[in-house]
C-alpha atoms as one frame of an Amber mdcrd trajectory, in Angstrom:
protein
   0.020  -0.181   0.053   1.298   3.397  -1.031   1.719   6.277   1.738   3.690
   8.569   3.206   5.458   9.790   6.298   7.605  12.244   7.860   9.220   9.968
  10.331  12.861  10.442  10.881  15.166   7.659   9.824  18.487   8.032  11.474
  19.956   5.307   8.935  19.073   7.515   6.329  20.624  10.723   8.264  17.748
  12.235   9.938  18.058  13.588  13.334  15.673  11.887  15.813  13.413  14.542
  17.355  13.793  16.920  14.189  11.698  17.568  11.326  12.274  15.303   8.642
  11.468  15.249   5.016   8.370  13.681   3.899   8.898  10.234   2.143   6.661
   8.176   0.032   6.578   4.616   1.493   5.065   1.334   1.145   3.269  -0.061
   4.012   4.186  -4.147   3.914   2.104  -5.265   6.748  -0.063  -4.206   9.917
   0.218  -6.178  13.591  -3.227  -5.203  13.961  -2.367  -3.003  16.980  -0.394
  -0.263  16.055   2.996  -0.936  14.462   3.533  -1.248  10.496   6.302  -2.930
   8.574   7.171  -0.458   5.686   9.602  -0.003   2.877  11.361   3.348   2.484
  14.296   3.937   0.104  14.553   0.189  -0.706  15.059  -0.590   2.936  12.496
  -1.933   5.578  11.528  -0.745   8.921   8.994  -0.670  11.444   7.120   2.579
  12.742   3.663   3.491  14.387   0.715   3.699  12.252   0.248   7.318  13.561
   3.176   8.546  11.464   1.657   6.942   8.224  -0.356   9.505   5.783  -2.641
   8.734   3.203  -1.573  11.813   0.924   2.035  13.470   0.945   2.082  15.982
   3.864   2.798  16.303   7.615   1.127  15.168  10.768  -2.060  17.824  11.246
  -1.936  18.597   7.564  -3.110  15.551   6.087  -5.120  12.404   7.211  -3.249
   9.614   8.672  -3.872   6.281   7.637  -7.275   4.325   8.869  -7.498   1.435
  10.739 -10.067   0.217   8.120  -7.260   0.615   5.460  -4.575  -1.150   7.633
  -6.913  -3.954   8.690  -6.350  -4.925   4.745  -2.807  -5.796   5.411  -3.236
  -8.041   8.540  -1.770 -11.370   7.983   0.099 -10.323   5.018
């Protein structure tokens, strides 16, 4: 599932706690609680679903991905 995040990835050179660039990501799976496995810049990582957005933008500016959308990924 295509989505976006502005979550800081230190392994990409971002600084934890500082504003990071907005990146397109692929949501691979959802743990049916709050964490998602994602692919960003060709590498997999795990972040909280609240940092995953339906469109390009920042937290509070664009809607986060919904539980209904994430439920489609459970078990994948």
